[in-house]
N, C-alpha and C positions, 0 to 999 in steps of 0.2 A: 629542861628541853634542850638547852644548848649542848649539854654533854652528850645526849643521844644523837644529835646531829653531827657532832664531831666524831663520834665513834663510827657512824655510818660513812662519813667522808673518808676516814682513815681506812676502813675496811675496803671501800671501793678503790682507794688508791693502791692498796696492796694487790687487789685482783687485776687492776690495770697494769701494774708493774709485772705481774705474772704473765700477762698476755703480750708483753712488749717484744719479746724475742722468742725464737723457736730454734731448736736443733733437730728438727724433723727432716727426714730425707725428702719430704714432699713440699717443704716450704722454702721459697727462694727470697732473697732480699730484692728489693725493687731494683737496685743497681746491677743485679745479675742478668736482668732482661737484656736481650739483644747482644749478648757477649758470647764469644766462642768458649765452649767447654770441651775438654778432652774426655773421651770415653774409652774405658778399658773394659775387658770382659774377664770373667773368671768363675770359679766355683767356690761356694761357701765351705770352708773347712770346719769352722766351729762358731757357735753363737753363745755368748755369755751375758746374763742379765747384770746390769750395773745401774747405778743411780747418778744422775746429773745433779750436782749441788744446786741449791736455790740461789736466787739473786741476793746480793748484799749491797743494795743501793741505800742512800740516806732516807728513802721514803718511809720504811718501817721504823727506823730510829726516830725520825722527826714526828711521825704520827703518834707513835707510842709515848714519846716524851711530852707531846702536847696534851694527850689524854691524861697521862699520869700527873702532869703538873696541875691541870685543872682539878682533877679528882683530889689530889693531895692538898691543894690550896683551899678546898672547901671544908677541910677539917680544922677546927679550932679558930682562934682569932689572933690578930696581931702577928707577933714573931712566930707563934706556933703555926699559923696559917702559911707564912712564908717558908718556914722550914719544911712543912708538909708538902708545899708545892715543889721545892727543890728535890726532896727525896722522891716524891711521886714522879717528877720529870726524869730523874736518873733511872729509877726502876722501870718506868714506862718505856724509856728509850731502849733499854736492854731487852725488855720483853718484846717490843715492837720489831727490833732487829731479828731476834730469834724467830718470831712469828712469820716475818717476811721470808726468811730462808726456808722454813719448813713448808709454808704454803706454796712456794714456787719450785720445790724439788720435783724432778721428773724421773720416771722410769726410762731406762735406755738399754741399748744393746751394744755390746762390743762384738763386731762381726769380723771374723778373720777370713780372708779370701785368698785363695791360691790363684794368681793371675795366669791367664792363658799363655802369656809371653814369658812366664817364669817369675818367680818372686812371690813373697807372701806379705800381705799388708793387713792391718787391722784398722777399722773405722768405728768410732762410737757415734751413735745418733739415737734420737728419741725412739722409743719402742712403739711406733705407730704402724708398723708393717711387720708381718711375720717373716722370718728367715730361718731356714733349716739347713743343716749340713747336706751337701750335695746339690743345693739349688744353684742353677746358673744365674749369675747376676751381672749387672753393669756397674762400674764405678764411674761416676761423673765428677770430674775435677775442674776447678777453676783455680785462680791464683792462690786463694787461701782457704778453700772449702772443698771437701770431698764428701760424696754421699753414695750409698749403696741402694740400687733399685733393682726390681725384677725386669 
């Protein structure tokens, strides 16, 4: 029963980590509220589908290591059990890190925009809004973030 609860907690932790941040053009950080953002206009030149790599926090490694250690430690007795726990923890940690990265990957768009004032820029953001070449768009910029909107 303990192992199933631990697996459930680890899985929920991974999903919570996946929801922790967003690179969507529609999601703002709380600190962005009530701040001035610069707006530029332009026309979409091209759109390319890309992938945003998943998160690589310690959550997946620790959760996987704990599960692997418990599972490995339940095999055998004495030194065999201890060795199984160590091997299980290492293998589980590696598997947990990989699982976290895969679960939190997101589809994104590289949107190249010809600015009305001249110049060409490209912005990568989550693929949660459709953009097509020829679309008139706005670029909203703050000190460290830019986003494309219709």
